[in-house]
N, C-alpha and C positions, 0 to 999 in steps of 0.2 A: 620310577617311572616317567616319563614325558607325557605331553598332552594328550596323545592319543593310546594311552594306557599300554606304552611298550618300554621297558626300559633300557638305558643307554648302555653302549659298550663300554665296558670297564678297560683303563688305559693297560692292563696286563696284555688284554685280548689284541689289542692294536700293536702292542710291540712285537708280540711273538708270529705276527701277520695272520693268525686265525681270524681276527676281526674281518679284513676285508674279503678273506675268501670264502667263509661259511657264513659269517654274518650278514649276508646281503640286505640284512634291514636296516640299514642305516639310516634311510629315509623310511618313515612309515609308510607303506604302499595303501592305495587307494582302498577305501571302506572295511579295513580292519577295525574291529570292534564296533561294527554295525550288527543290525540285526535283520533276520527273514521276516517277511510277513507272517501273521498270525502267531508270533511267538512274544515270550515274555522277555523285557528287559532285566538287566540286573543290576539294582539302584545302587549296590552298594560299588560296582564296578565304575559306575556313572559318577558316583559320588567321588570317589578317590580321583578318578581322572581329572574333574572338574578343580579339585583341590590341588592336582600337581600343575595344572593349567595356570591357575590363580598364582601358585608359588614362584612358576617361571616368569610371568608378567611382573610381580612387585620385585623380583630380583633384577630384571631386565630395567625397570624403571629408574634405577639409580644411576644407569651409565649413560643416559643423554637425555637431552629437553625432549627429543622426538618420542622417545620410549615410554617418557614421564606423560606426554600428551597421549600416547596411546592407551596407557594405563587409564587414564582418567577417562577416556571416552569408554573403554571397555565397563568402566564402573557405573557409567551412567548410561551404558544400553540399554539395561534393564528397564528404567524409566522413560526412555525412548519408546522403548516397544510399547508399554504402558499406555503412553499417550495418544499413539499411532492405532492401538487396538479401541480405545475408547472414542476416538474420533471417528473412525470407520464403523463401528460398530452403533455408535449413536446416528450418525448419519443414514445408514441403511434403515435402522430402526423407524426413523422418520419418514424416509421414501415408502416404505412398506407401510406404514399408516396411512399415510396420504392416498395411496394406490389402492388400498383395501378400503378406505371410505368412499372413493369415487366408483370401483367395479361393484360394490354391494348396490350403492344405489343405481347403477347401471341396470339391474336387473327389473327396477321398476320405471325408470324414466329418463329425460335426459335434459339437460340445462341448455336452452337455446341460445341465451346471450353468450354462455362461455360453455364449450362442450366438454373441458375440463374440469368443471365446477360441480362437485357434490350435491345434494338438495340440498344441505343445509348451508352452504357457501352461496347458492344461487339463491336462495331467498335472503340471505343476508345484504346481498347488494341491490337487490331489488327496492325500489321506493314506493312499492303498493304492499308491502307486507305489513298486516295489522298483527298486534301482538296476540290477539284471540286466535288468528289464523295463521301462526307464525309458519306454519308448515304448506300453505298455499301461496303460491304466486304465479302469476302469467306465466314468467321465463320459465317455470318447470313444467312440463308437461310428461304424464305419463304415456304408456307407448299406445295404448288404444287411443287415445285423445289425440295425439300425433297423428295416427294412422286413418282413424274414422272421424273426428272430429269430435266424437260421444265420450264425456268421463264418465255419465252414470248410467246403470242400467245392468241387465245382465250380460250382454252381449261384450261390452267393455269389461266388464269384470274376468269373464271368461278368457277374453284376448290377453287381458293382462297377465293372468294367471298360466294362460298356457307360456307366454313369453317368456315369464318368471322361471319355467321351469326348462325353457330351450337356454338361456342365458345361464342356469345353475350347470345344466350339462356339459356346455360348450366348455364353462371356466374349467369343471373338473375333467373333461376328457383331455384338455390340453394340458393341464397338470400333470397327469399319471403317463402321458406320452412323453412328455419331456423327462419325466424322471426315468422312466425305462429307456428311453433310448440314448440319454446323456449322462446321467448320473445317477446310477441305481442306490447307490449310499444317501441320497438327498430325500428318503422317504420316512417317515415315522417322526418321532418327537426327537430323537438324538441323544437324550440324556442316560438312558441305560450304556450306549456304545460309549459316550464321552466318561463316563463311571470307570467302564473297563478300561478305557484308553488311559485316564488317569492313573489306574492302579497297576500301568505297567504294562499294559498289552498293546501290540501292534496291529493297526489296521490301516494298511495304506491306502491312500486316497480318500480316508473316510472324512478328512479334514482338509481336501484338496481344493485348488482353485475352482475347476467345474462343479463340486459339490456347492461351494458357496455359492457361486452364480445361479446355478439351476435352483438350489434351495429358497433363495432371494424370491427367485420371479415364480416358483410353484407355489410359495407360503402364501403370496398375494391371490393367485389364482383359487388356490383352495379354501383358502379363509372366505373370499368371494363367493364362492360356489354356495354359500349357506350353510355347509355341512355342519355337525357339531363336533367341531375343532376349534383349537385355538391357536395362535401365533407364539405365544411366551415360551412354550419348551423349544420349539425349533429355535427361537432367536439365542437360546442359549448355544445352539449346535453353530449358528451363525456366526455367534462372537467368538466360538473356538476356531472356527476355520478363519477368521481375521486373524487371530493370535498365531495360527500356526503358519499363514502368510508372512506375518512380520518375521517371525523366527527365523524364517529362510534367509533373511537380510543381514543377521547377524551369527557368524561361526561360533560364538559361545553357546548358542541356543541351539542352531542347525545339526550341530556335531555332536550334541549332548542330549539323551531323550530325557534323562532325570531334568535337568534345567528346562527343557522344554515343556515339560508336565506343569513346572512352577508357573511359566506363562499362561500354560492353559487353564490351570484353575483360576487365575486373575481374570482371564477373558470370560469364564463361565459368570464371575461374579458381575462383568461389564453386562452380559446379556442379560439376567435377570434385571439388573439396574434399568435398562433400557425398555423391558418388558413390565414392569409395573412401575417404573419411577420410584424405584427404591433402591437406592445406591446401599444402605447400609444392611437392610435384607438381603441384597444382592451376595455381599460379602460373606453373610451368615450361611446364607442358602449354599454357596461355595463349600464352606466349611462344614456344613452340617450333612448336606446331600450327596455333594458329587466327588470332592476331593479324596483323595486317599493319602497323600501326604503335603502337609499344610505346615511350613515350618513360619516362624514370626515374621520374616522379610516378606513372603508371599502376602501375608494379611495385609501389610502397609501398600504393597503393589496392587492387591487388588482393590483396596479402598480408593486409591489413586485412579485406577482404570475404571472403576463405577462411578467416581464423581465426575471423570472428563466426560464418560460416556452420557450421563444424566443431563450434564451442562449442555453436550452438544443437542441431545433430542430437546432439551428446554430451548435452544435458541431458534430450531427448526420450529416449534410449536404446532406440532401436525393437528392438535383437537381444537386449535382458537380459543382456547378458555386458560392460556398461560400456566395450565398444570402440567404435568409429565403424563397424564393418565385420562381417560374418559370418564370415569368413574370416581373422580374425587368429590367427597363430600364431607359438609361440616354440619354437625349437629349441634343444636342450642339448649338441650334438656338432659340432666344428669341421668343415671340409671340407678335402679333401688334394688336394695338387697333381695326382695322377695322375686325380682326377675331373672335371678340366678337359677331359678328352677328351669323356665322355659329356655334359658340358655343351654342348661346341661342337657336336657331333653333334645336339644339342637345338636349340641354334642353325641351325643348317642345315635340320631340318625346318621350325621356324618359317619361315623364308626360303621353302622350297619350298611350303608350305602357304599362305602369304600370297600368292604369284605365282598358283597355282593358285584361289584362291578368287577374287582381284580379277579375272582374266581369265574364270573361267566366270560369276561374277555380273554382270560387266558385260556379257558376252554375253546372258544372261537376261533384264536390264534392258532393253537395245536392242530384243529379242525383244518385250519386253511393250510397248515404246512404239511399235514399227512394226507390231504385227499385230494383230488383233481380242483377243488376250489381255487388252490395256489397255483395255478398254471393259468388261470384267467386273470390277473390282476386289474385290466382295463375295465373287464365286464363288470367285477366286482363293484369296482369306483362308479361306473355309470350307473348301476341298478340300485347302490344306497343313495348316490345322489338324487336318483329321481324319486324314490321313496320319501327322502327327506324333502325334497321340495313339494311335492304332492301335499304330503300332511302338515307341511310348515304353511304354506300360503293362507290357509283361510284363518289361521290363529295369528292375530297382530304381535303375539307376542313371542312367537317362533318365526315369525317372516322378517324381523328386521334382524340385524347382527347380532350376535351373541354379547358382546360388548356394551352395545347399546341397551339391550334387555337388562343385564346386570345394573348399569347405570340408571337405569330407572327405579330398579327395584331398590337400591340403595339411598334414592334420593328421599330428602324429607319433603313434607307435603306444605310448601310455603303458599303464600296468599296468591302468588303468580303462577303457580303450576296448572299446566291444563290437561295433564294426565288423567287416563281414566281412574287409575288408584289413589286420585285424591279427589274424587267426587263425593264430598260430605255434603251434608246439610249444615250451612253456617248459620251462626245467630247472627241475624239483623243489627244487635245494638252492640256488635264487638267493637270494643274502642282500643285493642290492645295493640302493641307494637308489632310489624308482619311477623318478627322470626317467633314470638311465641305465641302460637295459637293454639287453644286450648282442645281437647280432645272432644271430637262432634261424633254426631252419628251418620252412619256410613249411608251412603246414597246408592241408587241403583247403578251407579256405574261401577263402584266397589265390587258389588256383589257380581256384576257381569265378569268383572275382571277376576276376581277370585275363582270361578269355574274355569275360566280361559287358563288361566295360569297354573290349576291343576291340571288340565290337560296337557299343559305344555311340560310339566313336571313328569307325568309318564312318559311322555314323548322322548324328552331329553334323557330318562334313564334308561329306555330301551336303545334309541339309535346310536348313543355315544357308546356302548358295548361293540358294535359292529364297527364303528367308524374308525376307533383308535387302531393302528396297526396295519390300515391298508396302505397300498404303495403310493402315498403323498403324503406330503409333510402334515405332520398333525400333531398338535400340542394338546394338553389334558386338562392344564390350569383352569382355562376359563370354562369349558362345558361342566367340570367339577364344580367351580365357582356358582355357574348358573343354576345347577341343580340345587344346590344348598340355598343360595339366593331367592330362588321360587318358595322353598320349604318355609324357608325363614319369614320371608315377607308375608304368607298365609298366616303363619304362629303368630306374627306381629299384631297383624289386624284382628285374629280372634283376640288377643289378649286386650287389644286396644278397646275393642267393644264391648267385652265383659266389666273390664275396668270403667267404661262409659255407664253402661247400663246397671252395673252393681256396684257402686263406688260405695255403698254402705257393707260390702263383705268385708269380713276382718282382715283378708289380705290386701283388700285395696283400701282400707279405712286411712290409715297410717299416711300413704303417699300420694292417694289420688282424689283430692276433692272434687267436685263439680267445677267446671269452668278452669280447671288446671290442664296443662299440657305436660301429661307425665309418662305418654308411652310412645316411643318412636319407633314404627315398624319398620322404616329404613335399618335402624340398629339392628332388630333383628335379623334380616336379610343377609347385613354384614357378618354377623355371629354364623349364622347357617353356612354361608360360603365359606368362611373361615373352617369350619367343622368338616364340610365335606373335603374340601382340599387337604385336609389333615388327614382324614381317612384313606384317602387313596394314595397319598405320598409317603404317607408317616413324618412329614416335616411337624416340628414343634415350635422351637425357638424361633427360628427364621420367617416362617409364617405369619407367628404372631407380630413379627418387625415390619413383615410385607404389609399386613394388612391395616398396620396402625400407620405406615408410611403413605398407604394407599389413600387414607381417608383422612390425616392428619388430626385424628381425634384421641389424646395422649389419655385423657380418663376412661376409655372403652378399653384398654387395655387388660384390666380383670376379665370381664366378660369373654374377651377373645381368647385369653389363656385357660379361662374354664370350661370353653367347649373345646379347644384344641385339645388339650389334656385329656378329655373326656373321651373323645374321639380318637386318639391314639389307644387310649386303655380297651376301649370297646372293640376296635378292629384287631389289636395285637391277641386277644383273647381269641380270636379265629384263626389267628395265623401271623407269623411275625413280619413277613415282607412287604414291602409296600409294591406298587404298581411296576416300578424301573427294576427292583431287584427281582420280581415275578419274570419281568420281560429278559432280563440278564439270564436268568436259570432256563428259561423256555430256548434263547437262542444258544444254549450252552457255553458261555464266555466263561473264561479262566478267572473269576472273580470271587475274592475272599472276603467275606462280610467281616462284621465287627461283633458279631454275636459270640458268647462263649462257647468253648468247646469242654464239656463236662465229661466226657468218656473217657475210662480209666485204660488207654491202652499204650502201646510203648513204639518207639520208633521200628523197631523189628519186625512189627507186625505191618508196617507200611511200607517199607522200604522192598525195593526191586534189587536184583531178582530173587523170586519166592523160592520155595524148596523144589517146584517142580519144574522152573525155568531153566534155561540154559546159564552158566556162568555171566557176570559181568563183561561188557565188552572195554578192555583198557589198553592202553599202550604202555611200552616199557620207556626207562629214562634213556637206554643208551642201546636196546638191542632190536629195535624195530628198523625195516628198512621201507623205504619212499612206497614200494608196491604194497607191501602190509598195509600201509595208512591207507593207501587208496582203495584196497580192497574192502578195508572196514569202512569206509566213509561209502561205498558203493552199495555193501551188505546191507547197512544199518541205517535208520532215520533219524539216530539219536542226536541232540542238539550239542552234545559234547561227550567228552571221554576223560575219565581219572587217568593220572599218568603216576604209576607205581615204579619201585626201585626194580624188582623182578617179579616174573609171575610166581616164583616160588616164595617170596618174602612177602609181596601183596603190600609192602609198605609205602603209603600214601606221599605222592610228591607233591603234586599239583593238579590241576584241571583246565583242560584245553579246549575251546567252543569248536565245534564243528567247521562254522563258517570261515573263523580265523586261520583253523587248519588246511582247508581247501584252497584259501586266497594264498596262503603262504608258500604251498607245494607248489602251485600254477605259477606265480609269480617267480620263484626259484627256476624252476624249467625254463623259462622265457630270459631271465635275466642273466642266470650264474651257469657258467661252463663246467660241464663235468658232473652233472646233477643226472644220474639216471635212475631206473627203476630199483636197482639193487645198491642204490646210496641208502648208508645207514643213516636215521635220525636221531638227531642226542639233543636231551632236554637238560644237558649237564652243562655246568659251567665252562668245563675245558674238555674238548674233543682229545682222546689220545694220539700220540703220534702213530699215524698208519705207514704200512709199506707203501712203496711209489707204485706198483701196479693196483692198488685198491682204489674204488672208484670216488670221488668227492664227497664227503660226508654234508648232510645237511642239519645247521645247527638252529632250533627254533625256539631256545630258552624264553627268547623274548616275549612270544605270543602265550606264554604258559602263566597261569595263575597261581602263584606261589603260595597262596593265602585262600583257598577255597573254604568255605563254611563246612564247617563238620561237628556230628554230632555223637554220640556213644550209642549203643544199641539198646540201652538201658533207658533212655532219654524218654520222660512221659511225653505223650503226642500234644497233650495242651500246651506244653512248653515249644513243642517244634511249630504248632501252629501260630502259636505268639509270635515266634523268630519270624516266620514267613511273612506274617501282616507287618510287623514292625519294623521289618529289615526290608521288605518288600524283594525277598530271595526269590531266584529263579529255581535253583536246586541247592542239594544241601546233602553232603557226603554223610555216610554212617559207617565208623570205626570203631574197634575193638583194640585197645592196646597199640595203637598206631595201625594195625593191619583193617585193609579197607574190606567192608563185608558188603555193602550195596549204596544206592543212592535214592533220595527222595526228591521227586519233582512237586512243581505246583499243583500239576495234575493230578498226582499221587495223593497230596492232601484232601484235593477238593473230592474225588472218588471216594475216599475214606471217608470222608465226612457225610456225604450223600448215604454211603452205605449204613453207617451209624444212625441216621434220620430214615432208615427203610426205605431208601430211594433206590431208581435203578443207576448205578454208578456209570453206567456209558452215557445218561441224558448228559452230564457234565461235560462232555468233550465238546470242542468247537464244531458248529457244524452248520 
């Protein structure tokens, strides 16, 4: 085989003259070995094509210096692609962060000294900002103050409220309109589709240039509108679009779908790296959550891409804190064994919330698909945005962006904090260093904050169910973390106050003496955030690493692990799949998950044709005419056809792809004289000598796969499922003693698995 999966002509064929007449495939014709949209790739074929290409380059590299340089460039192209992906995705993430910051603040007011400054930047540059009123400066004006000159009073509040809603509606309307008109694939989080694409499915345009551009712009608009969604999931889609863009520059990746998926796996890692500022977490996320095929080479390259992306984002410094994320915190107190009880309870809460969210969201999305609701995506976005803005504005914790809310909930209360959550009664005799403040009784601000947070929790739980899955870019990481962080902070304050007021209780006696700093409410928020994110996505290892990279707290790995594992156990008790798998199933994508298949069925139970169905459509090696082949292609919609010795013997020779067959005949009719409808198609090595008046035969041995994957009819289905998963097969032929009996495709396997789980097998098909 040469680089395009087509075997070279043998010297004997060229000598006897049949090579140049019949074997018109001396040059591989365009598009042979490519795939149709919404079809699955053949991993084995892609792998062998790449091996052949590599062998060719290696043998040529010894011929001349120029060929040697070309082989070096080929070897380095992977690292160059990773470098480019890291640079572009890091830059885009920085631009998105800066734009979101500015546009979120635009809903409330504007900076007069520089219109492009956000609220925080505006007051940083002001000379009249005091430490106590760091959010107030004469350069920053709220809309009511700018229009009417009054900053206080009911009129000013209502005007600000009205304009806040108006801006939110404008941003979301713009986002949904751009998605609808220019790039329908830019909606949602993108992770379910990327998982499916990485498993070998082809969705053309999903990672295209338009999708990249529109997703980047509409992501900023969607997050700025104040909807309950995040930018973290969509950043994985954006990074994969960058990966696909750079793949097209190198034929090594653009012509091989298997190699392209290695690049996309690494791009997904870069996406999480810039989303959370967690390069190692990004690599583990790609390995644990999205990738299907992850060789060791891809691991190193993912690490490099994630590193470059994080470095690029760090040099842009979008948050102005020299950190990669907005919610970086450092805690100064250790945790105690007794605290594992509330941490595990937060894990239970995370698992229950994950289950509730997945079930409710899937039910709502199914309703959207099957009712009139799905026909009005713009109206749906407008209504949800309006309700979100109306309910969010009165509560200070829901009015601000979700990232800022999480940042405040994670924060440890130091002496310089001005947040309501840090309104404790101080001991005037305190002479301790700033970062070791003892536990204190809560003041009125903390109690006000608590009921506002309780309302925010209910609001976030309900509104996120309706927001995820709308026709705009919407991530799920940040809303899930917000739900967990709110619950965690409430639990943390409760434990802190119990420890303060009842330090003589047996559980607090050992570790909470009066005047000690023993409970950190911010840590509870962090553990809660990890638990809820784990409950929704079912991540474990990558989740803990992401959370630890976010916060820089190595000693808090055990609480995070306890919460993540508990949340996964609790959620798995109600249903195995996470939100992404549930959406893959809802959309009917052909994705084989990694769960065990335990049913005792055989290949013969799954293969087609069944007893009631017509026999298998096959080609013979030397008795089918061009017209027969064209009729077969026209009358059926199969992706390929087995080739047998004859219809009587049914002995298997190989398998030919429908697309390659169509292209070969079309090409032969255009370029080769004498090929007519009654020309015989040969799949054999040598065509027999024909009488002079017979039409010119057509030899198509080169497009025949001579080593199709076969199993016997008594192979257990668990083995077949394992083979499909591990080798990424597209189809598998079933034989008995060399005779062809039937075929099993990936979709047959998925249908069978659905049937075994008492689901409707038709729901599996792509729709």
